N, C-alpha and C positions, 0 to 999 in steps of 0.2 A: 481487285481484280488486277489496277495495273501493277501494283508490286507483284503480286503471285508470280505472273506471267513474268514479268521480267526476270526474278528469281529463279523460275523453272527455263526459261531460254538460258540464263548465264550456266548454271547447275549440269542442264545437259551438253552442251556444247565443250565444257569443259571439260568433262567424263568423257565424251566419246568422238571429239574431232580429232581426226588421223593427224600426223606432223609428214610433212612430205621434202620437207627443207633435206639439202644433203649437206653433212654438216663433216668435221674433222673437229678434235680435242687438240686446243692448244695449249701448253705448257708454257711455264715461264719463271722467273725471276727476275722483280727490283730492285734495284739498290742503289745508293744513291753514289755522289764521283769517288768515294772514303771504301766500296765497296761495304759498304753497311745494309743489311735487310732492312729495307721498311714493309712494318705491316698497316693494314687498311689501307692501300691502297687502290682509290676504285678502275677497275676496268669493267669499261661500258663498251659493247657494238656501237659505233656511232651512229648508224640507219633505224635502230631499236630504242636505244637507249635502257637497255639492260644489260646483267654481267653480276659479275662478282667482285670479292676483294681480295689481296693476299690475305696470307697466313702471317706469324711471328717471325718465321723465316725468309718472307717476301717472295715466298712460291704463290700460283694461284694457277687455276686450270679453267677451259671455259669452251663449249663447244661454238664454234664459229663456221661460216662459209668463208671459200676463197676470195671471194669478191668485199667479205664486210671489211672497216675499218674500227680497229682498237683504241678507244681513250683513256693513255694511262695517267692520274690525275690525284692528287692531293695537299692540304694545303700545307702551304711552305715550301712548293716544289714547282716547277713549271712543269705545264702539263705536254705529252707527247703521245703524237697520232702515229698506227703503224698498220698498214695492211697487209691483210692474210697472207693474202696467196701463196704459195705451196709450204709456209713456213706450220714447223709443228711444233719447233720449240720457241720462245723469246726470249733474252735476256736484254731488260731494258734499266739505262743508266738515268736517272731524274736527276735536274741540277734545279738548285735551287732558286728560287723565284717567289712575285707574291701572288698566290693562285690559289683561288676560289676552289674547292668539291664542285660546286655551281658556275662554274667561270660562262661556258656555256648557257645562254639564258634562251627560253621558250617563250617570254613576253615581249611585248613590243616590237618582237620583228616574224614573220613567217616564213624566215628562210633559215633551214637548221645549221648550226652553227656560229653563230653571231656570238661572238663573246662580247663581255656586260662592256669592256671598255670602248668598244669598236663601234656599238647601237647608237644613233643616232637622237637616242632619250635614255635620261637614266634610270637604272635598275641597280635598286640592292639586291643584293642575295645571303640571303643568311642562313645558315647550315643549323638548322630549328637543334641536332641530335647531340653537337658540339655548343649551341650558344646556349642549351638547358641545364646541361651538369655544374657549372657553375655558378648556379642562383639558387634562391629559395622559391623562383616565381615559378610556380607550378604547371601556365598555361600558355598557348599560342599569343596571347592578346599582350598577355604584360610580358612575355620576352620580348615581345617584338617593340611593345615599348619605350627597349633599355638598349635595342638593336639599331632600328632604322632610324635615322633624323628627322625625318616630320611626319610619323608617326607618332599618336598620341591617344592615349587611358588614361581614364582618372575612374576607379570604383569608386561607385557611388552607394551614399548611406541615406535612409529617413527619404527616398522618394520611388514610394510604390512598387512597381516592377523593374524603374530601373536600375531594382537591386539586384533583382537577378540574373542580370541581363551586361554580358561585356559590350559595350559597343563601341569603337576609336574611332580615329577622324586623319586623314591625310590633309597635308599643308592647309590646316585649318580650318576643313571643308566641311562637311556635315556626314556623319557616319553611314548615310544612305549614298552621299556622291560618289563615293570606291565600289568600284565593281570587286567580287571577288570570285576564282577562277580558281577549281581543281584539276589539276594536270589539263587546263588552257580549256573545260566545258566550265560554263556560266553555273554556279552555285544560289542556289536558293537565299532567299532574306527569312528575318525572323520573324515569324505574326504578330511582336510585340512592335509598339510604338512609345516613346518615351514621351510622357505628357508631362510628368512632374518630376523636376530632376535637373539640377545645375550641369549638365553635358547633354548634348544630341536633340535638343528639345524640338518635338515636333517632326524628328527624323523615326527612321527604321534603322534596318542597317543587318549585318552578315553576323551572325555568332560566332565566331576564330574557334570558340573555348569547344562546340561541338563535336570538333576535330581533334583525334589525340595526336598526342607531341608526339609519341613514339611512329606516329604512319606516315611522320613527314619526312623524306628529305630534305628536301629544303624550301624556304618560301621567297620567292622574286616579288618587288616593291616596284612596280614602274610609276614612277614618280611624272607624269606627265597626264595632260587630258590627253583619252585614247578615244572617243564615241564613237568618230570613224572607223574604227577597229574593230571596237565590240562591245558596241550598243549602251544604252541606256547605263546610265550609274556611273561612270568613267568618268565625270567632271576634273574629278581629282587626283585619279589614275587607276590602278590596277593591281593587284593583290592574287599571286596566281600559288597556289599549293601544289608543290610538285609533290608524288607521292613515293615510299619507300617501291624500290622494284629487287630486293636482294633474296636471295636465295641460298638455303642452306646453312642458314646463321640464324641464331638464336639472341637476340637483344634484347634486354630489359633495364630499364632506369625506375629504381626506386627510391622515394623520396618522404624528407619528414622535415615539416621544418614548424617555428611557432614565434610568436611575439612576445618580445619582453620589451614594456615600456613602463617604468620608473614614475613617470612625471605626470601620464593624460590615463592610466588607467585604477579605473576606480577601486579596482579588489586592494591597492597601497592606501585609499582612503578610507575603509569599509567600516568605519565608525562614523562618518556621517550619516550613513543610514538614508543615503537620499538616491540612489542609482546602482542598475538591475552591474550586478558583473559576477566574471568567472575567476578564475584562478592567476595568479602572479605572469604565468604562460597562456595566452591565449590564442585564438587562432592559430589551434594547433591543426594542420594539415599532411596528412598523410598520402600517397600518391603510387601507382603501378603503372608503369608502362609496359607491356612484353610483346615483340614482335617478330615472327621466323614467315621462312617462303620458302613454295616448295617448289622442285624443280618440275614442270609440265613439259614431256618428250622432251626434245631436242632442245628448246629454245625459248619456250614457253615458261611462264612461274606463276604461283599463284601466293601474295603476298599478303598474310593475315595481323593481326593488331590488337591486341584488348586492352581496355584502359578502366582505371576506376582513381577514385578520387572523393576525399572527404575532407573537410573542411569547419572548424566550429566558427563559430562568433566572435569577432571581437566587440571590446568596450571601451569606449573613449570620450572624456567629459573633460573641463577646466576645473579642477579641482582647488586649486587656493581660496580660501575663505575668507584670508585677514586682509583687508580693505585697504591697509597700507603697503600690501606688496603691489609690485606695478604687473604680477600675473592674476591680482584676483578678479573672479568673476562670480556674479549672484547665479543662486542656483539655478540649475534648466530644470523647469516645471514643463516644458514642452516635450523635452524627449528623457525620460528616464531613462531609456535604453537607447545609446546611439554608439555605432559600428557596422563591419560588417556584418552583411546576414549570414549563416550555416549553407553549406551547400555538400550535396552528394549527386555525386552524378559515375554515371558508365557506358562503359559501349563496345562496337566493336566496328572495323573497318579492312575493307579490302581491297586491295589490289593485284588486278590478273588479267593478261595478256597471251593468248594460244594461239602460235602460228595456224594457219588453215591450208593454203598449199602457196610455194611460192613468195612470195612477198608481202601476202594477204594475212592480217589475222584480225583475231577476234580479241575485245578486250571490254575488263568489270569493273566497276571501280562506285564505292559507296560504303555506307554504313550505317548504325542506327546509336543515338545517343541520347541518352534519359538521364535526368536530374529531377532530385530535388531539394528546392532550399526553404528558409524559414529565415525573415527580417523583422526587424519592428518597425511598428506605426508610429505615431506620436503616443502621446500617452494623457490619459485621462485624469483629471485631477479633481475628487471629491467639490471641493471647497468651492471649484468653479463652473463645472459643469456636471451637475447632480443627475440632470437629462438623462444624461449619455450613459447612464449607470442602471442598474435595478434596482427596484424600489418596491416597498409596499405602498398598500392604496393610500397610507397616509407619508409618503412618500421619504419614510424609511430607508436606510441603506441596508440591501439587501447582499451580507458579506458572504463572498466566494471564496474562502483561501486557496482555490487552485490558481486563483487568476488575477486575486489582488493581491496590493501589499503593502500594508504601513510603514510609512516614510516617517523620518526625523518631522514633516512638515505638514502630514497628509495623509488619506486614503487613495494609491491610486492605481489603474490597472495602463498595461499598456499592451495591446492588440498586437498578433503576429499577421504578417503574411505570409502565406507560402504559396509556392508555387509548384505546381509538377510541369514541366518541360520536356516532350518529346522530339525527334529531330531524326530525321528518318532519307537518306537522298542514295540512289542508284542512278549510274551511268552504263550504259551498253552500249555496243558500236563495231563496225569491222572498219578496218584502214588499210589501204594499201599501194602497190606503188604499178602504172599501166607497162605495158610494154614498152611506153612512149614515153617514160617518162611524169608522166602524171601521177602526180602524189593525191590521193582521195582518201575520204573520210567520213561517211555517217555514224552518226550516233543517236539516242534518244535519252537526256536527263530529266529524273523527275526528283523532286524534295518536297518533301514536304515539314512542316513545322505544327507545335500543336502548343498552347500557351493556357495551362488553365490555374486560376484563382483558387483559395484558398483562405478563409479566416479562421482564425485558433486563437485560445482564451481573450476571447472576447465575446460581445453580447449585443443583442437587438435589445433597446433596455426595454422597449415596448411591449416585448414578448417573457420579459424576466425574466432569472438565473440560470433557469434547467439546461440553455441549446448555448453551449461554448464554441461549438465551430460549426463553419458555414462554408457550402460549397460558390463560391463567389462569379461561375461562370468563366466565360474567358472567349479564346480568338484561334481561328487555325488561319493558315496559309498553304497552298499549294504549287507549286509551278512545275512544269513542265516543258521540256527544248528539243525541240528536233532541226539538227543543225546537220548541214550537205554542206562542207569544206575541201578545196581543191586547188593546189600551189604546183606550179612548175617551174623550172629553170629553163629558158626559152632560150638561153646562153650563159656563158661564163660569168655576164654581167645583168643579166638581166632575170627576175625572178615575178612572176607574174603569181599572186592569190586572191581569189575568188569565193563568194560561197552564198549561203542563205539560209534562213533560221524560221521557225515556226513554235513561236510561244504561248503558251496557256496558262494564266494564271487565276486564282479561286482565292476569295480573303471570307471568311466568315465568322461573325460575332455572336456567337451563346450566352443563354440567361443564366444567371447563376438559379438558387432553388430561391422558395418566394420567401423564407423566411431573409434573407440576403441581404432585401430590399425595402422590404413591404414596415409601411408604419400598422401596427396590429390594434394599437390601441389612442388612435391621434386623438383624445378627445379628451387625454389624461393629462391634468392641469396643475403646476404649482404657483400659489398664491404670491407665494413668497420670495420665489426667483424670477414670478415673472415670466415662465419659460412651460412648453409644451414636452412631453415625453419625446424622445429620439429615437429615429424607425431606422432598419435598417442597419448589418452591422458596423460596429464602432471598427474604426480602420483600414477598411475595405469596404466599401454596398456594391453588393451585387449589381450584375450588369440585369439589367432587365428588360422585360419582353419586347418594350417600347426598341431599346438599343438591337436587338437582333437582328444580321443583315446579311447574306448571303451574296454575293457581286464575284463577277470574272472578267474577264477582258481579253484578248487574243492581240498577237502582232507578228506583223507578216515583216522580215527584213531581208535586206539583199547586200552584200559590199563586194570592192573591190580595190586590191592592195597589190604597188609594183613598186618594188625595189629595181632603184639601177643603178650600179657600180659604173659612174662614166667613167673615170679612171679605174686607177690601182687606189687616188690618193681622196676621190670624190662621191660620196654616196647618197642618193635623193632617194626618198619614199612619200608618193603619195597616196592617199586611202579617200576612198566615198563609201559613204554608207545610207539606204534609205530606208525608212520604218512607217511604216502603218499602224496606228494602234485603234481599234475598235469604240474606241470610246473616247479618242479627243483625233484621231486624224493621222494626217502624213509629217511627216521633219526627215528633212536631210541635214550630215555632218560630212566635214572633211577635214583633210589632215597632211600639212607636205612636213616631213623633217629631212634634215639633211647632216652631214659628217664630213669634214673636212680634213684629211690629215695632211697638217702642213710641217710636221718632220716624223719621224720612223715611231717617236714617242710619245707623240702631243698630238690631241684631235679636239680640233673646235665642231661644236655643233649646236643645231638649234631647230626649233618649231615653231608651227604655227596650225593653232585647228579646231574648229568651232564643236560644240558639245552640246548635249543633252541628257535632263532625266526625266521621265513619264513622273508625276505624281504618284507613288505607289496606291495602291486599293487600301490598305491600311490609313491614309491621311486623307483618300476621300468622304472613307466611310466609316470612319470610327466614331462612338458613340458613348458617353458616360458619364456618372457623375461621381465625384472624389472629396475626400476632404483637405481642406488647407488651411494654414495659421496662418493669416496677414495680420496685421501691427498688432498682436495679441491674442489676435479673436479668428476661433477656429467656425469655419465655414463649408458651407457646400459652394462644390462647382461643377458648373453641366458643361461639356463638351460637346457639342452637338455638329452632326455628319456637314458637309460640305455641299449637300442636297436639300438638308430638311427645312420645312418651313422657320425655325426658330435663325439659320443663316441668312437666308432669304429676309425675311423683316430687319436683319440688321445689313443689308445690304452686298453680303459678301459674295463678290460673284464665284462660277466654276472653275472649280481649278485647272490650270495650264501645263504643259510643259515646262522647266526651267528651262533656260538657253545661255550658252559659255561660250568665252571667247578663249584662249590659253594660247601663251607664249612664252617661249623657254629656250633661255642662249646659256652655255655651257661648254666648259671643257674638261676634257682627261687629259693627265700629263705621266707619264714613268719616268722622273730624272736619273733613276737606276732600277738596276730590277727588283729589288726589293723595296720599293717605295711608290705607290700610285698616288696621285691627288685629281677627284674631280670635285667641281666646283659648277654647279647649276642655276642660275636665278631665275625668275618666273612672275607669269601675272596672270593672274585667273580672274576674270570678268564674269560673273553669275549673274544673269538676268532672270527676274519673277522667282526669286527664291520661295520654298513654300514652309512655311514658320506658322508654328501656334501664335495668334493673337495676343494679344494681354486682354486682360478680363472685363468685363465689361457689368458694373455694377446695375441689379436690376431695378435698384430703389434712386436711380441716377434721371433726375427731372429731363436729361438732354435726350433722354434714348427712345428710341421710337416707341409709344405707348401700348402698339398692341406688343410690341416683342419683349417690355417691361413685364406687363400683365400675365405673361405666357410663362416668366421666367420665375415669377412668384407663385403662379399657381402649380410650379413645379416642386417649390419649396425650396429653390435654391437660391445663393446670393449675387450668386457670377455666373457669366457665359463666356466659353474662348470659342473660335471657329482657327481651322486651317485655311489661310488665305496666300493666294502669291505676294509675301507684303513688301518683303525688301530687294534691293539691288546692291549687289556686294562686289570689292575687288579686294584680293589676295595679292599679296606681292613678297616676295624673297626670296632667300637665299640657302642653298644646302650645298652642304661642303661633308665630304669622305675624305680621308688621309690615313692612308695605312701601309703601317713599315712592317716588313715580315720576313725575320733573316734567320737562319737555320746556320749551324756549321757543329760537323761531329755529332756531336749525345746533345747538344745543345741548341734552345732556339729562343727568338723572343719576338714578341709583335707588341706594336704601339698604333692603337688606331684612336685614331679622331673623327667625332661624330657631330656635324651640327645645322640647325637651323634656324633662322633670322627670318621674322615673318612682317607683317602687318594687315591689318582688315580695315578695310575701310567701308562705313553703309554709305550709299551713292543716292541714294532714296527712298522713301517710303510709300509704295503705292496706294494711298490712301485709297478705297474705296469712293465712291460720288455720295451716295447717300450717309458717309460719315462725313464729309468734307464741310458741312455747313458748321461744326461747332469745332472750338480748340480744343474744347475739352475731350471729345468722342476723337479727331483726329490725336489725339494724346495717349489718348486710352487703344487704340489700334494696335500699336505697336511704342508700349511705353519706353520709359530711359531704362527702365530692368530689364524688359525684354530686350534691346537694342545691348545693353553689358555683356547679356549673355550668348547674343552671337558673335561679337566683340570677342570675346572671352575663350572662345573654342579651345585654342592651344596658346599656351606662352608664347612672348613676345619673341624669345631666346628660348633655345631649349639645348646642350653640345651635353657630349661627353666623351671621354676618355678613357680607354682602355690600354694597363699594361701587364703583359703577360710575360713569367719569365721560365723557362723548363729546361731542366737538367735528368738525361735518362729518364727515371718512373718520376721525377716531382714536378710539378705546378705551381707555383705561385702568383695568384694576380689579382689586380685592383679596378675597379671602377669608378669614373668619379662624374656625376651624373650631375649637370644646375638645371633646374629650370626656372624659365623668367618669370617674372613680376605679374602677377594678373588682379583683374582690379572690376569688382561686380557691385550689384549696389541691392540692400536692402526693399522690404515694402514702403518702408516710412510711416512716419504715425498714422495714417490715415489708412494703410494699406492699400495703398492707388498702386503703386511704382510709377506714379509720376513726378519729376524733380522729387524725389524721395529724403525728407528729412525726418530728424529724433529728437525730441530734446535734450540736452545736456545732462548730465548726472549733479553736478554741482548746481546748476542755475535752469529747472525746466521753463524759461520764459525765454532761453534761447535756443536754436535749433542749426545740428550740424546736418551738414550730408547724411543719409546711410550709406556710407561708401564704405565696402568692405576693401582690403589694401592687404594684398597675399604677394611679400617682397618676394623675389628672388632668391632661391634655395639650393646651396650643393651637398650632395647625400655621395658617400661614400662605401663602397662597398668590399669587402676582402673573402678570399677564398684560396684554396690549397687544394691540390689534386694531386694523388697519389697512385701510380699505377700496381697493382700487389704483384700482378703477376700479366700475362698475356689474353686471359680471357676477364679480368676483375680491375676495379677502377672505382677509386674512392673519393668522393670530394667532399670538402663539409666547409662551413665561410658565414658570416655576417652580412647581410646589407641591409643598409644602413647603419653602420656601425655608430657612430654618433647619434643615434637617436633625433634624427630632425625632424621636424614638423613643420607645416605651414603655420602661417602666424596666424595669432586667432580670428575669428569673424567677428569685428568688432570695429564699429563708428567709433571716433578719436573724441576720446571724452563722454560717451554713451553706452559705458557698459550693461544700464538697466536696458538695453535695447538688444542685446548681444545675437540674443537667438532669434531674431526677427530677418531672417534669412530663407533658401529653400527646404536645408535640410532641417531647422532647428537643434544643430548644433554646434557645437564649438569652429568646424571649418565646413565647408564647402567643399565640393569634389574638384580638388585642383593640385596639378605638379604631384608630388610623389603618395599622397596620401597620409590620411594619420593615422597611420597606426605604430608608426616610429621602428622600431630597431625590430629586428628579424635574424635568427640565425636558422642552419639547415644542415643537413646532411643526407648526400645520395650515393648511390651505388650504382655502379653501372657496370653488364655484362655483357659479354659477347662469346656465344656458344656456339 
């Protein structure tokens, strides 16, 4: 009913609200200093950010009031602002300069018109429309991974639900420690929480891929703690997605890409008959983004975007079977199908604003995205685990050709994990300016994410061979936020902002069908193997009725924010925020930031703030039983909710908020008009980070006897819990150097972005009940789990982008370096505590189960050609030299090479394991 109500309200207002503003038509032409017309110059009305763009002859036409200020901007030229007044004709000359379309930022400041190099905190501005064309990367998350210095994302494989969602990190912190906004309004998180995989363990986050690339004008990445300004989750920073507002222009981006990897694609060694594979080119991807805006009345607009994406699976294995080769690897019996899952996604997005009267307007934005994905789980091998296959009463295999495969060494099947994910959001609001100059904005934003699991091409062995598809259940998350924001320039030197917020959240976990989790024949026993038949769907057992939960919370908050231009060269901002949570109480946070202009082209800036992140409802309430492979053994793991009897028996306390202290210091410098440099150092200390604990062994004699017996009764081998387990400190430096020169019909850009960071674990917060045993203390957050926290981002990541344009032709290259990453395996005992494995050459000697992924440089090459004013064509190759991470091998112990999280040749590190990817893109502007 809430969705329908907002939809009808928006529709009625869009159709029937009259427009009273008195406007005049302003026409003009924009040229460079040589008199050449400039196409696609952005012409915006400053007070509303609505506008148009110039045509191929540099002409524009826009409706504006005499009091409006027009902003003219395009990449490579200095921005110009002009008051309309009585002018109905304008001829504007733009000078060359290093200017982004989105130079005036909305995030990090509540004062309109603050340029990004003049803000007291660092903000990256990424023009998604431009960044998306010269690359094979088809979604917002992967595009930002190569565009923003401290933004990190790694596609996961073999990680259950993490294969189906794209969670990114900022400044090496967790995915849920970055707040995402759309048009300045809080975006809801996904219902999913990562419990298995090498990134974002124990975290939820926001799925940026649910927002169509074609709907986005630009992305603003605030690289600084902002909890005092924007609330929970902003410990690492804020990502603000600004939607398009263009009218009377059709834009489309149509793309194709595919991977060609002769080194690791099993297609090129199909005679081995060991692994699942597709063609020589796999991961074939086709995407379409289409955008069009309608003018409504004199000043209003409705901007609509539709998108579709189809992406095929990839298959990657270590294929060398010659034991004398340096690349030799044993057969991967754990993951016969290793690579990225397939995906089909599509949806629509709306952005609209309709003037009501005077300076008051109604606005609405949001949309729907749905996606279906399919990925492989760990392989079942008949010779090793016959109890997981359908058998007759004499334990003879019942072969099902549509599911099973006879390989060169065994009979196998690899279950598929499928997901249906639906994502809906809608924001509606009214904003305006009072006669006294008070800017006000009242809005409601609702969002809901539903994540539904299915098992396919698999069996419940206790049920027999007939059912091969299972409904495994899932979860959903709803968030509704009501905002009231106000700001006013008290004078030319002081801007005051204040507001209040009410937020409601609800999380539900629902069970799968009975066949997905139940053992229907628990007494079936194989004396030869000494095993009982396995129950539940193989690959991903369904959620059980005991896991089901519906939980909610409400949050009331208020904030105040002041910016003082003490002098023309000295800016100080202060902010405070107070919030009260219905489930864990009151929190207050503060921020002070400053910018000192030491010279006309040199600014010194810094900030200090406190921050917080409330434990998510997902972390508090999640419950599951899943399958893992540890020390070569397949085992069941129980994740119990924080409030459960199991958690209390283990001594896990109630979750509390994460608290942070952020400090940053940096500078911006423009030594010449075409060249800018920003360098910012930071330190983020986080106390009581919520992470997933290590796995407690149900047969460990140190464990509480009651807890051990409960786990054994559940027929699980290990238990994990969410806990405020660790305090960390992140230190780093972000560097951005941008040179942008245009002369005549030629242009050149050189861009360097870099992040150099290091994280330390300051303290492990072991609960009192687990402190009596060194073994239990080590289990609570074992060495392996600590490595995953520390490896949330490479210590070094930097990129060079060089681009030259001449008339209609553009050629460019990106060089991206991903620094060294170190991870640990489970070890021979599967516990992850000081993990060691025996050497291949001498099994009596052991080596640390350490996987060292050394630094790698990835080269992208692209070419663009503007066929005419309406059609552009781009093509190129990402990862031209087919670079991969190092194989996940403990030195001298290749026999334990797949004793990692994914059961494949690599974890989710650096550039990913798919190799070279070529692409073609067609850009239309009609």
